[in-house]
Backbone and ligand atoms as CSV (ligand in chain L), in Angstrom:
chain,resi,resn,atom,element,x,y,z
A,1,MET,N,N,76.891,20.418,-19.504
A,1,MET,CA,C,75.570,19.771,-19.799
A,1,MET,C,C,75.282,20.052,-21.427
A,2,SER,N,N,75.250,21.308,-21.723
A,2,SER,CA,C,74.817,21.437,-23.121
A,2,SER,C,C,76.067,22.006,-23.857
A,3,PHE,N,N,77.405,21.905,-23.187
A,3,PHE,CA,C,78.597,22.316,-23.743
A,3,PHE,C,C,78.711,21.765,-25.435
A,4,GLU,N,N,78.208,20.492,-25.293
A,4,GLU,CA,C,78.281,19.882,-26.844
A,4,GLU,C,C,77.464,20.343,-27.861
A,5,ASP,N,N,76.352,20.937,-27.106
A,5,ASP,CA,C,75.452,21.699,-28.295
A,5,ASP,C,C,75.993,22.901,-28.884
A,6,VAL,N,N,77.015,23.441,-27.863
A,6,VAL,CA,C,77.381,24.754,-28.390
A,6,VAL,C,C,78.633,24.533,-29.384
A,7,TYR,N,N,79.411,23.538,-29.112
A,7,TYR,CA,C,80.339,22.878,-29.775
A,7,TYR,C,C,79.938,22.580,-31.422
A,8,ALA,N,N,78.912,21.842,-31.229
A,8,ALA,CA,C,78.086,21.141,-32.480
A,8,ALA,C,C,77.697,22.434,-33.304
A,9,ARG,N,N,77.405,23.446,-32.844
A,9,ARG,CA,C,76.984,24.526,-33.763
A,9,ARG,C,C,78.278,25.305,-34.335
A,10,GLY,N,N,79.536,24.903,-33.914
A,10,GLY,CA,C,80.745,25.447,-34.651
A,10,GLY,C,C,81.310,26.456,-33.761
A,11,TYR,N,N,80.889,26.762,-32.518
A,11,TYR,CA,C,81.448,27.557,-31.715
A,11,TYR,C,C,82.720,26.740,-30.896
A,12,ARG,N,N,83.726,27.634,-30.632
A,12,ARG,CA,C,84.915,27.140,-29.829
A,12,ARG,C,C,85.100,28.007,-28.668
A,13,ARG,N,N,86.238,27.305,-27.845
A,13,ARG,CA,C,86.676,28.075,-26.540
A,13,ARG,C,C,85.669,28.900,-25.861
A,14,ILE,N,N,84.947,27.832,-25.287
A,14,ILE,CA,C,83.631,28.269,-24.491
A,14,ILE,C,C,83.680,28.453,-23.075
A,15,VAL,N,N,83.219,29.749,-22.657
A,15,VAL,CA,C,83.364,30.156,-21.348
A,15,VAL,C,C,81.756,29.946,-20.877
A,16,LEU,N,N,81.600,29.137,-19.881
A,16,LEU,CA,C,80.182,28.992,-19.293
A,16,LEU,C,C,79.948,30.163,-18.221
A,17,LEU,N,N,79.033,30.868,-18.502
A,17,LEU,CA,C,78.797,32.197,-17.862
A,17,LEU,C,C,77.845,31.795,-16.511
A,18,ASP,N,N,76.542,31.365,-16.761
A,18,ASP,CA,C,75.561,31.042,-15.936
A,18,ASP,C,C,74.971,29.916,-16.297
A,19,GLN,N,N,74.211,29.274,-15.392
A,19,GLN,CA,C,73.767,27.924,-15.256
A,19,GLN,C,C,72.370,27.829,-14.450
A,20,GLU,N,N,71.271,27.549,-15.151
A,20,GLU,CA,C,70.073,27.503,-14.496
A,20,GLU,C,C,69.460,26.113,-14.606
A,21,HIS,N,N,69.028,25.497,-13.511
A,21,HIS,CA,C,68.515,24.148,-13.698
A,21,HIS,C,C,67.334,24.219,-12.964
A,22,THR,N,N,66.083,23.960,-13.736
A,22,THR,CA,C,64.806,23.596,-13.125
A,22,THR,C,C,64.256,22.201,-13.132
A,23,GLU,N,N,63.765,21.797,-12.017
A,23,GLU,CA,C,63.266,20.396,-12.079
A,23,GLU,C,C,61.788,20.465,-11.820
A,24,SER,N,N,61.081,19.744,-12.629
A,24,SER,CA,C,59.549,19.700,-12.586
A,24,SER,C,C,59.366,19.018,-11.167
A,25,ALA,N,N,58.163,19.234,-10.611
A,25,ALA,CA,C,57.493,18.885,-9.355
A,25,ALA,C,C,57.826,17.129,-9.476
A,26,SER,N,N,57.330,16.645,-10.362
A,26,SER,CA,C,57.442,15.177,-10.613
A,26,SER,C,C,59.005,14.604,-10.759
A,27,GLN,N,N,59.905,15.633,-10.776
A,27,GLN,CA,C,61.300,15.371,-10.988
A,27,GLN,C,C,61.700,14.249,-12.242
A,28,LYS,N,N,60.710,14.425,-13.262
A,28,LYS,CA,C,60.790,13.584,-14.540
A,28,LYS,C,C,61.138,14.460,-15.658
A,29,ASP,N,N,61.269,15.825,-15.409
A,29,ASP,CA,C,61.427,16.887,-16.374
A,29,ASP,C,C,62.699,17.769,-15.913
A,30,ASP,N,N,63.822,17.923,-16.665
A,30,ASP,CA,C,64.862,18.839,-16.121
A,30,ASP,C,C,64.885,19.922,-17.417
A,31,TYR,N,N,65.059,21.077,-16.721
A,31,TYR,CA,C,65.156,22.266,-17.758
A,31,TYR,C,C,66.624,22.884,-17.439
A,32,TYR,N,N,67.243,23.024,-18.453
A,32,TYR,CA,C,68.441,23.943,-18.472
A,32,TYR,C,C,68.490,25.105,-19.155
A,33,LYS,N,N,68.970,26.154,-18.591
A,33,LYS,CA,C,69.138,27.337,-19.320
A,33,LYS,C,C,70.842,27.904,-18.920
A,34,GLU,N,N,71.594,27.687,-19.895
A,34,GLU,CA,C,72.931,28.002,-19.744
A,34,GLU,C,C,73.329,29.030,-20.792
A,35,SER,N,N,74.259,30.159,-20.240
A,35,SER,CA,C,74.725,31.054,-20.945
A,35,SER,C,C,76.085,31.032,-21.230
A,36,TYR,N,N,76.710,31.003,-22.453
A,36,TYR,CA,C,78.155,31.017,-22.684
A,36,TYR,C,C,78.663,32.104,-23.336
A,37,LEU,N,N,79.826,32.347,-23.442
A,37,LEU,CA,C,80.761,33.153,-24.423
A,37,LEU,C,C,81.473,32.271,-25.048
A,38,ALA,N,N,81.576,32.405,-26.484
A,38,ALA,CA,C,82.291,31.357,-27.290
A,38,ALA,C,C,82.690,32.332,-28.505
A,39,LEU,N,N,83.607,31.672,-29.223
A,39,LEU,CA,C,84.049,32.272,-30.433
A,39,LEU,C,C,83.375,31.601,-31.667
A,40,ASP,N,N,82.998,32.310,-32.374
A,40,ASP,CA,C,82.279,31.813,-33.645
A,40,ASP,C,C,83.253,31.417,-34.737
A,41,ARG,N,N,82.763,30.812,-35.975
A,41,ARG,CA,C,83.650,30.473,-36.822
A,41,ARG,C,C,84.590,31.347,-37.342
A,42,ASP,N,N,84.226,32.671,-37.247
A,42,ASP,CA,C,85.106,33.737,-37.800
A,42,ASP,C,C,85.902,34.307,-36.628
A,43,GLU,N,N,86.014,33.393,-35.474
A,43,GLU,CA,C,86.784,33.674,-34.248
A,43,GLU,C,C,86.163,35.117,-33.583
A,44,MET,N,N,85.026,35.350,-33.779
A,44,MET,CA,C,84.568,36.560,-33.224
A,44,MET,C,C,83.747,36.224,-31.972
A,45,PRO,N,N,84.150,36.712,-30.804
A,45,PRO,CA,C,83.402,36.467,-29.404
A,45,PRO,C,C,81.851,36.847,-29.424
A,46,ARG,N,N,81.126,35.788,-29.153
A,46,ARG,CA,C,79.723,36.046,-29.018
A,46,ARG,C,C,79.327,35.452,-27.829
A,47,ARG,N,N,78.059,35.886,-27.389
A,47,ARG,CA,C,77.250,35.470,-26.282
A,47,ARG,C,C,76.027,34.537,-26.762
A,48,VAL,N,N,76.162,33.085,-26.089
A,48,VAL,CA,C,75.186,32.200,-26.692
A,48,VAL,C,C,74.415,31.721,-25.573
A,49,LEU,N,N,73.080,31.488,-25.645
A,49,LEU,CA,C,72.201,30.831,-24.823
A,49,LEU,C,C,71.648,29.322,-25.286
A,50,VAL,N,N,71.820,28.529,-24.402
A,50,VAL,CA,C,71.282,27.328,-24.650
A,50,VAL,C,C,70.263,26.905,-23.680
A,51,THR,N,N,68.987,26.611,-24.131
A,51,THR,CA,C,68.074,26.015,-23.404
A,51,THR,C,C,67.820,24.604,-23.641
A,52,ALA,N,N,67.781,23.562,-22.740
A,52,ALA,CA,C,67.947,22.228,-22.904
A,52,ALA,C,C,66.674,21.878,-22.116
A,53,HIS,N,N,66.172,20.557,-22.640
A,53,HIS,CA,C,64.775,19.810,-21.804
A,53,HIS,C,C,65.426,18.640,-21.673
A,54,HIS,N,N,65.464,17.813,-20.579
A,54,HIS,CA,C,65.635,16.288,-20.368
A,54,HIS,C,C,64.267,15.943,-19.923
A,55,SER,N,N,63.878,14.756,-20.511
A,55,SER,CA,C,62.622,14.250,-20.005
A,55,SER,C,C,62.614,12.800,-20.317
A,56,ILE,N,N,62.065,12.111,-19.120
A,56,ILE,CA,C,61.914,10.643,-19.449
A,56,ILE,C,C,61.010,10.308,-20.213
A,57,PHE,N,N,60.082,11.284,-20.775
A,57,PHE,CA,C,59.049,10.945,-21.781
A,57,PHE,C,C,59.419,11.148,-23.095
A,58,ARG,N,N,60.256,12.256,-23.510
A,58,ARG,CA,C,60.571,12.682,-24.673
A,58,ARG,C,C,62.066,12.762,-24.809
A,59,PRO,N,N,62.651,12.651,-26.034
A,59,PRO,CA,C,64.016,12.715,-26.422
A,59,PRO,C,C,64.357,14.056,-26.106
A,60,ARG,N,N,65.802,14.024,-25.607
A,60,ARG,CA,C,66.283,15.481,-25.158
A,60,ARG,C,C,66.299,16.549,-26.410
A,61,THR,N,N,65.937,17.901,-25.815
A,61,THR,CA,C,66.047,18.873,-26.911
A,61,THR,C,C,66.949,19.965,-26.426
A,62,ALA,N,N,67.616,20.793,-27.248
A,62,ALA,CA,C,68.272,21.848,-27.078
A,62,ALA,C,C,68.284,22.939,-28.049
A,63,ASP,N,N,68.215,24.045,-27.578
A,63,ASP,CA,C,68.070,25.119,-28.667
A,63,ASP,C,C,69.138,26.020,-28.396
A,64,VAL,N,N,69.880,26.320,-29.326
A,64,VAL,CA,C,71.239,27.190,-29.309
A,64,VAL,C,C,70.937,28.550,-29.810
A,65,THR,N,N,70.800,29.577,-29.024
A,65,THR,CA,C,70.589,30.950,-29.590
A,65,THR,C,C,71.776,32.000,-29.504
A,66,ASP,N,N,72.022,32.350,-30.470
A,66,ASP,CA,C,73.222,33.402,-30.652
A,66,ASP,C,C,72.592,34.793,-30.202
A,67,CYS,N,N,73.041,35.278,-29.083
A,67,CYS,CA,C,72.598,36.531,-28.403
A,67,CYS,C,C,73.406,37.713,-28.984
A,68,GLY,N,N,74.398,37.586,-29.833
A,68,GLY,CA,C,75.157,38.806,-30.382
A,68,GLY,C,C,76.495,38.836,-30.119
A,69,PRO,N,N,77.298,39.715,-30.358
A,69,PRO,CA,C,78.777,39.768,-30.130
A,69,PRO,C,C,79.114,40.519,-28.711
A,70,VAL,N,N,80.150,39.945,-28.291
A,70,VAL,CA,C,80.843,40.849,-27.264
A,70,VAL,C,C,82.238,41.358,-27.518
A,71,SER,N,N,82.626,41.934,-26.855
A,71,SER,CA,C,84.125,42.554,-27.106
A,71,SER,C,C,84.990,41.332,-26.710
A,72,TYR,N,N,86.392,41.428,-27.215
A,72,TYR,CA,C,87.248,40.432,-26.962
A,72,TYR,C,C,87.677,40.685,-25.614
A,73,GLU,N,N,87.774,41.974,-25.188
A,73,GLU,CA,C,88.175,42.187,-23.791
A,73,GLU,C,C,87.399,41.395,-22.757
A,74,GLU,N,N,86.073,41.491,-22.936
A,74,GLU,CA,C,85.209,40.879,-21.918
A,74,GLU,C,C,85.288,39.393,-22.026
A,75,TYR,N,N,85.293,38.887,-23.442
A,75,TYR,CA,C,85.722,37.454,-23.336
A,75,TYR,C,C,87.040,36.967,-22.645
A,76,ASN,N,N,88.065,37.543,-23.166
A,76,ASN,CA,C,89.269,37.238,-22.395
A,76,ASN,C,C,89.421,37.309,-21.009
A,77,ARG,N,N,88.654,38.327,-20.485
A,77,ARG,CA,C,88.586,38.616,-18.992
A,77,ARG,C,C,87.908,37.293,-18.301
A,78,LEU,N,N,86.681,36.868,-18.846
A,78,LEU,CA,C,86.005,35.836,-18.292
A,78,LEU,C,C,86.770,34.787,-18.831
A,79,ALA,N,N,87.201,34.496,-19.789
A,79,ALA,CA,C,88.053,33.182,-19.966
A,79,ALA,C,C,89.101,32.916,-18.886
A,80,VAL,N,N,89.621,33.995,-18.307
A,80,VAL,CA,C,90.814,34.124,-17.514
A,80,VAL,C,C,90.202,33.498,-16.115
A,81,THR,N,N,89.195,34.411,-15.630
A,81,THR,CA,C,88.640,34.165,-14.400
A,81,THR,C,C,87.889,32.754,-14.192
A,82,GLU,N,N,87.603,32.369,-15.317
A,82,GLU,CA,C,86.782,31.001,-15.317
A,82,GLU,C,C,87.853,29.949,-15.693
A,83,ASN,N,N,89.375,30.223,-15.628
A,83,ASN,CA,C,90.066,29.284,-16.083
A,83,ASN,C,C,89.883,28.467,-17.483
A,84,ILE,N,N,89.442,29.068,-18.297
A,84,ILE,CA,C,89.104,28.394,-19.733
A,84,ILE,C,C,90.361,28.087,-20.192
A,85,LEU,N,N,90.788,26.746,-20.471
A,85,LEU,CA,C,92.331,26.639,-20.788
A,85,LEU,C,C,92.511,26.799,-22.402
A,86,ASP,N,N,91.431,26.992,-23.143
A,86,ASP,CA,C,91.750,27.306,-24.436
A,86,ASP,C,C,91.616,28.733,-24.959
A,87,SER,N,N,91.565,29.634,-23.963
A,87,SER,CA,C,91.222,31.035,-24.474
A,87,SER,C,C,92.574,31.617,-24.708
A,88,PRO,N,N,92.630,32.370,-25.656
A,88,PRO,CA,C,94.122,32.901,-26.525
A,88,PRO,C,C,94.871,33.471,-25.077
A,89,ARG,N,N,94.352,34.269,-24.170
A,89,ARG,CA,C,95.091,34.680,-23.087
A,89,ARG,C,C,95.564,33.708,-22.183
A,90,TRP,N,N,94.655,32.854,-21.676
A,90,TRP,CA,C,95.180,31.772,-20.875
A,90,TRP,C,C,96.126,31.109,-21.559
A,91,SER,N,N,96.021,30.664,-22.808
A,91,SER,CA,C,97.194,29.865,-23.515
A,91,SER,C,C,98.348,30.563,-23.430
A,92,GLN,N,N,98.283,31.954,-23.676
A,92,GLN,CA,C,99.670,32.735,-23.541
A,92,GLN,C,C,100.209,32.446,-21.991
A,93,LYS,N,N,99.336,32.707,-21.120
A,93,LYS,CA,C,99.796,32.685,-19.946
A,93,LYS,C,C,100.589,31.306,-19.525
A,94,GLN,N,N,99.819,30.362,-19.927
A,94,GLN,CA,C,100.511,28.933,-19.818
A,94,GLN,C,C,101.866,28.906,-20.453
A,95,ALA,N,N,101.940,29.367,-21.656
A,95,ALA,CA,C,103.223,29.387,-22.430
A,95,ALA,C,C,104.256,29.998,-21.932
A,96,ASP,N,N,103.697,31.233,-21.044
A,96,ASP,CA,C,104.862,31.890,-20.488
A,96,ASP,C,C,105.246,31.304,-19.269
A,97,ALA,N,N,104.372,30.529,-18.470
A,97,ALA,CA,C,104.683,29.825,-17.254
A,97,ALA,C,C,105.894,28.761,-17.551
A,98,ARG,N,N,105.401,28.107,-18.857
A,98,ARG,CA,C,106.537,26.928,-19.115
A,98,ARG,C,C,107.696,27.391,-19.679
A,99,ASP,N,N,107.658,28.640,-20.119
A,99,ASP,CA,C,109.032,29.264,-20.559
A,99,ASP,C,C,109.795,29.620,-19.439
A,100,LEU,N,N,109.216,30.255,-18.433
A,100,LEU,CA,C,109.746,30.452,-17.121
A,100,LEU,C,C,110.342,29.371,-16.336
A,101,LEU,N,N,109.704,28.365,-16.442
A,101,LEU,CA,C,110.162,27.016,-15.780
A,101,LEU,C,C,111.285,26.487,-16.462
A,102,ALA,N,N,111.241,26.562,-17.825
A,102,ALA,CA,C,112.265,25.995,-18.574
A,102,ALA,C,C,113.636,26.781,-18.512
A,103,ARG,N,N,113.516,28.201,-18.218
A,103,ARG,CA,C,114.545,29.063,-18.241
A,103,ARG,C,C,115.037,28.762,-16.652
A,104,GLN,N,N,114.352,28.773,-15.697
A,104,GLN,CA,C,114.685,28.622,-14.227
A,104,GLN,C,C,115.501,27.038,-14.117
A,105,LYS,N,N,114.956,26.251,-14.748
A,105,LYS,CA,C,115.533,24.745,-14.905
A,105,LYS,C,C,116.997,24.886,-15.407
A,106,ALA,N,N,117.066,25.687,-16.614
A,106,ALA,CA,C,118.388,25.707,-17.108
A,106,ALA,C,C,119.453,26.420,-16.409
A,107,LEU,N,N,118.871,27.402,-16.018
A,107,LEU,CA,C,119.745,28.358,-14.965
A,107,LEU,C,C,120.350,27.488,-13.667
A,108,LEU,N,N,119.297,26.842,-13.014
A,108,LEU,CA,C,119.751,26.167,-12.054
A,108,LEU,C,C,120.851,24.939,-12.255
A,109,LYS,N,N,120.758,24.262,-13.545
A,109,LYS,CA,C,121.565,23.294,-14.045
A,109,LYS,C,C,122.938,23.946,-14.136
A,110,GLU,N,N,122.929,25.002,-14.825
A,110,GLU,CA,C,124.184,25.942,-15.078
A,110,GLU,C,C,124.981,26.169,-13.810
A,111,VAL,N,N,124.041,26.836,-12.846
A,111,VAL,CA,C,124.960,27.397,-11.714
A,111,VAL,C,C,124.916,26.395,-10.382
A,112,THR,N,N,124.241,25.401,-10.468
A,112,THR,CA,C,124.394,24.474,-9.233
A,112,THR,C,C,125.417,23.630,-9.181
A,113,PRO,N,N,126.291,23.719,-8.107
A,113,PRO,CA,C,127.519,22.922,-7.852
A,113,PRO,C,C,127.149,21.583,-7.495
A,114,ILE,N,N,128.207,20.739,-7.466
A,114,ILE,CA,C,127.686,19.369,-6.943
A,114,ILE,C,C,128.500,19.176,-5.799
A,115,CYS,N,N,127.994,18.491,-4.835
A,115,CYS,CA,C,128.692,18.118,-3.459
A,115,CYS,C,C,129.882,17.260,-3.737
A,116,PRO,N,N,131.054,17.996,-3.356
A,116,PRO,CA,C,132.082,16.961,-3.439
A,116,PRO,C,C,132.054,15.742,-2.670
A,117,SER,N,N,131.359,15.495,-1.624
A,117,SER,CA,C,131.142,14.415,-0.675
A,117,SER,C,C,130.424,13.533,-1.282
A,118,CYS,N,N,129.126,13.913,-1.589
A,118,CYS,CA,C,127.749,13.057,-2.040
A,118,CYS,C,C,127.959,12.937,-3.484
A,119,ASN,N,N,128.619,13.767,-4.381
A,119,ASN,CA,C,128.248,13.569,-5.688
A,119,ASN,C,C,127.204,13.885,-6.240
A,120,ARG,N,N,126.415,14.706,-5.624
A,120,ARG,CA,C,124.825,15.096,-5.924
A,120,ARG,C,C,124.811,16.513,-6.067
A,121,PRO,N,N,123.798,17.231,-6.898
A,121,PRO,CA,C,123.593,18.501,-6.980
A,121,PRO,C,C,123.216,19.137,-5.702
A,122,LEU,N,N,123.754,20.335,-5.306
A,122,LEU,CA,C,123.333,21.003,-4.128
A,122,LEU,C,C,121.896,21.525,-4.356
A,123,VAL,N,N,121.442,22.038,-3.320
A,123,VAL,CA,C,120.182,22.865,-3.480
A,123,VAL,C,C,119.995,24.144,-2.802
A,124,LEU,N,N,119.272,25.094,-3.333
A,124,LEU,CA,C,119.251,26.547,-2.794
A,124,LEU,C,C,118.797,26.568,-1.540
A,125,ARG,N,N,119.345,27.180,-0.687
A,125,ARG,CA,C,118.688,27.279,0.763
A,125,ARG,C,C,118.998,28.705,1.354
A,126,GLN,N,N,118.154,29.125,2.176
A,126,GLN,CA,C,118.254,30.581,2.605
A,126,GLN,C,C,118.468,30.324,4.384
A,127,ASN,N,N,119.619,31.302,4.724
A,127,ASN,CA,C,119.917,31.446,6.076
A,127,ASN,C,C,118.625,32.020,6.556
A,128,ARG,N,N,118.226,31.261,7.732
A,128,ARG,CA,C,117.078,31.533,8.584
A,128,ARG,C,C,117.316,33.165,9.158
A,129,LYS,N,N,118.332,33.243,9.647
A,129,LYS,CA,C,118.690,34.715,10.472
A,129,LYS,C,C,118.808,35.667,9.547
A,130,GLN,N,N,119.940,35.506,8.782
A,130,GLN,CA,C,120.517,36.530,7.765
A,130,GLN,C,C,119.838,36.839,6.527
A,131,LYS,N,N,119.055,35.612,6.366
A,131,LYS,CA,C,118.151,35.648,5.011
A,131,LYS,C,C,119.088,35.505,3.769
A,132,ASN,N,N,120.251,35.324,3.890
A,132,ASN,CA,C,121.152,35.184,2.647
A,132,ASN,C,C,120.976,33.915,2.079
A,133,TRP,N,N,121.212,33.958,0.767
A,133,TRP,CA,C,121.167,32.498,-0.041
A,133,TRP,C,C,122.389,31.714,-0.220
A,134,PHE,N,N,122.351,30.486,-0.044
A,134,PHE,CA,C,123.478,29.719,-0.456
A,134,PHE,C,C,123.180,28.321,-0.987
A,135,PHE,N,N,124.304,27.731,-1.517
A,135,PHE,CA,C,123.643,26.151,-1.908
A,135,PHE,C,C,124.370,25.344,-0.735
A,136,GLY,N,N,123.403,24.358,-0.497
A,136,GLY,CA,C,123.891,23.224,0.448
A,136,GLY,C,C,123.505,21.945,-0.057
A,137,CYS,N,N,124.002,20.951,0.734
A,137,CYS,CA,C,123.718,19.574,0.205
A,137,CYS,C,C,122.354,19.156,0.851
A,138,ASP,N,N,121.747,18.400,-0.170
A,138,ASP,CA,C,120.187,17.745,0.099
A,138,ASP,C,C,120.474,16.966,1.127
A,139,ARG,N,N,121.570,16.437,1.647
A,139,ARG,CA,C,121.661,15.152,2.396
A,139,ARG,C,C,121.787,15.900,3.836
A,140,TYR,N,N,121.713,17.140,3.978
A,140,TYR,CA,C,121.536,17.789,5.419
A,140,TYR,C,C,120.593,17.256,6.364
A,141,PRO,N,N,120.804,16.735,7.519
A,141,PRO,CA,C,122.198,17.074,8.293
A,141,PRO,C,C,123.225,16.005,8.147
A,142,ASP,N,N,123.011,14.910,7.428
A,142,ASP,CA,C,124.078,13.968,7.090
A,142,ASP,C,C,125.309,14.443,6.549
A,143,CYS,N,N,125.157,15.445,5.864
A,143,CYS,CA,C,126.182,16.126,4.934
A,143,CYS,C,C,126.082,17.724,5.085
A,144,ASP,N,N,127.071,18.298,5.631
A,144,ASP,CA,C,126.866,19.888,5.988
A,144,ASP,C,C,127.651,20.557,4.997
A,145,TYR,N,N,127.881,20.123,3.708
A,145,TYR,CA,C,128.627,20.949,2.823
A,145,TYR,C,C,127.804,21.883,2.419
A,146,THR,N,N,128.370,23.240,2.357
A,146,THR,CA,C,127.504,24.236,1.747
A,146,THR,C,C,128.774,25.118,0.912
A,147,VAL,N,N,128.005,26.062,0.023
A,147,VAL,CA,C,128.967,26.983,-0.787
A,147,VAL,C,C,127.992,28.332,-1.098
A,148,SER,N,N,128.968,29.467,-0.774
A,148,SER,CA,C,128.146,30.738,-0.935
A,148,SER,C,C,127.943,30.991,-2.367
A,149,ILE,N,N,126.990,31.856,-2.623
A,149,ILE,CA,C,126.692,32.297,-3.929
A,149,ILE,C,C,127.292,33.761,-4.387
A,150,PHE,N,N,127.881,33.585,-5.529
A,150,PHE,CA,C,128.702,34.889,-6.152
A,150,PHE,C,C,127.347,35.971,-6.374
A,151,HIS,N,N,127.768,37.133,-6.316
A,151,HIS,CA,C,126.826,38.304,-6.564
A,151,HIS,C,C,126.183,38.074,-7.920
A,152,ASN,N,N,126.962,37.913,-9.011
A,152,ASN,CA,C,126.486,37.741,-10.352
A,152,ASN,C,C,125.269,36.898,-10.428
A,153,THR,N,N,125.606,35.499,-9.911
A,153,THR,CA,C,124.578,34.389,-9.800
A,153,THR,C,C,123.453,34.668,-9.010
A,154,LEU,N,N,123.648,35.380,-7.999
A,154,LEU,CA,C,122.499,35.529,-7.131
A,154,LEU,C,C,121.643,36.531,-7.837
A,155,ARG,N,N,122.221,37.642,-8.691
A,155,ARG,CA,C,121.446,38.620,-9.500
A,155,ARG,C,C,120.486,37.748,-10.394
A,156,ARG,N,N,121.412,36.607,-11.182
A,156,ARG,CA,C,120.426,35.932,-12.208
A,156,ARG,C,C,119.358,35.097,-11.571
A,157,LEU,N,N,119.698,34.497,-10.353
A,157,LEU,CA,C,118.823,33.671,-9.673
A,157,LEU,C,C,117.471,34.634,-9.333
A,158,GLN,N,N,117.808,35.836,-9.078
A,158,GLN,CA,C,116.786,36.601,-8.554
A,158,GLN,C,C,115.783,37.155,-9.828
A,159,GLN,N,N,116.554,37.438,-10.909
A,159,GLN,CA,C,115.875,37.887,-12.250
A,159,GLN,C,C,114.933,36.906,-12.673
A,160,ALA,N,N,115.444,35.645,-12.290
A,160,ALA,CA,C,114.684,34.393,-13.098
A,160,ALA,C,C,113.491,33.969,-11.922
A,161,GLY,N,N,113.421,34.751,-10.896
A,161,GLY,CA,C,112.229,34.438,-9.785
A,161,GLY,C,C,112.452,33.209,-8.990
A,162,LEU,N,N,113.845,32.754,-8.983
A,162,LEU,CA,C,113.985,31.703,-8.232
A,162,LEU,C,C,114.194,31.906,-6.666
A,163,ILE,N,N,114.850,32.954,-6.432
A,163,ILE,CA,C,114.881,33.760,-5.096
A,163,ILE,C,C,114.458,35.145,-4.933
A,164,THR,N,N,114.141,35.333,-3.704
A,164,THR,CA,C,113.759,36.746,-3.743
A,164,THR,C,C,114.677,37.691,-3.137
L,1,ZN,ZN,ZN,126.844,16.314,0.461
């Protein structure tokens, strides 16, 4: 609601902490009180309070009050729990996840055999009883071609988090 007001004051990477909305009895006035964590122009995390008033009688007003600095740890912790996409820690998590996915894809492409009957890449499967991993045709049960996985490859797949 008042996100734009915080941005307009030059703050970035905003975490919404708390939101309070009061409506007048006539329902013609709305009061908002919102608490944010944000980075200021110098990249310092600060707590910011926005009070806004919406009325059908008067133009919208918003006050942005800087309530002082907070620690980077607190800012990052809340940014992560609130899924704020552009917090530094969250960005790092996303980058790590992208890297992992790219590594997994590359590894799979490298080690996955092609089904000799169907000419398609096999897929990773796990034996239900013995729990061992193997490659099988994705056209199963129409095609029951399987191939076991060598120990080295198995270890690489485990390290990449593709199998348990
Ligand atoms: Zn096949």
